[in-house]
N, C-alpha and C positions, 0 to 999 in steps of 0.2 A: 243228671240234674233232677231226676224224678224224686220227689220226697225230701229234697234238701231245701234249706232256707236260702232264698235268693237275695242277692244284694240289690240295691236300688238301680245300679247300672245294668244288672241282668234283667230286671223287670222292665226297665226302659227299652233295652235292646229287643226284648221279645215283643213289647208293645209296638215298636216301630215296624215289626214284621207283619202286623195286621194292617189291613187296608182301611183308610178313612171311610166312614159311613156317609154317603151323600146326604146333604141336608142337615147334618148334625155336627157338633163341635168335635173335631178329630182329637182333641185333648181329652175328651170324655168317652166317646163311643167309637168303636172300630169293628171291623168285620174280621173274625178269626180266619186263618187260612185252612179251614177244614172243609170237608165235602158239603156240609150243610150251610156254610157261610153264616155261622152263628155270630150274633151281635154280642160283643163283650164291652164291659165298662171298666175304665182304668181303675176306679176306686173299688172295684169288686175283685181285685187280685187276691187269690187265696181263700175266697169265700164261696161256698157252695150255694146254689140257687140261681135265680134269674140273673143273667149277665155275668155270673161268676166264671173265673178262669184260673188256670195254673200254667206253669211252664214245663214243657217236656222237650228235651233236646234243643233248648234255646228258642222254641216256638210257643206262641200262645195257644192253649188248648182249652175249650170250654169244658166245664165239669160234667155236663150231661153226656159227653162223648161215650162214657162207659155204658150208659143205659142204651144208647143207640147201637153200640156193638152187640149188646145183649139182644136187642130187637132183631138185628140182622141175623144173628145166629138162629133165632126162633124161626124167621122166615125161611132161611136155608133148610132147617130141619123139616119144616112143613112142606117145602117143595120136594125134598127127598121122599117124603111119605105120600105125596100126591098120587091118586089113582091114575093109572095109564101112563105113568112116567116111564119113558124109554130108558133102558140101561144097556150097557155093553159098549165095546170099543167101536162098533159100527155106527154109533150115534155121535161120534166126536166131530 
């Protein structure tokens, strides 16, 4: 379903998989089921930027996820290059 146009039913089904945001109208704001617990807005489906989201495999995914994955790759790269990093099978 990545990159495809979603029907209203698919958008609603994905929206229902996000959790309501306490203290906010659950018809407007929800918490995406991602590691960062990103806040998404119902009317920002398909729109990049603050509260924007899309559907991947039937689940709501905030647009900023790609940049977070990039950041994590950078952190992992920096950790691999860190001085004094132990390597080898004995350190598993």
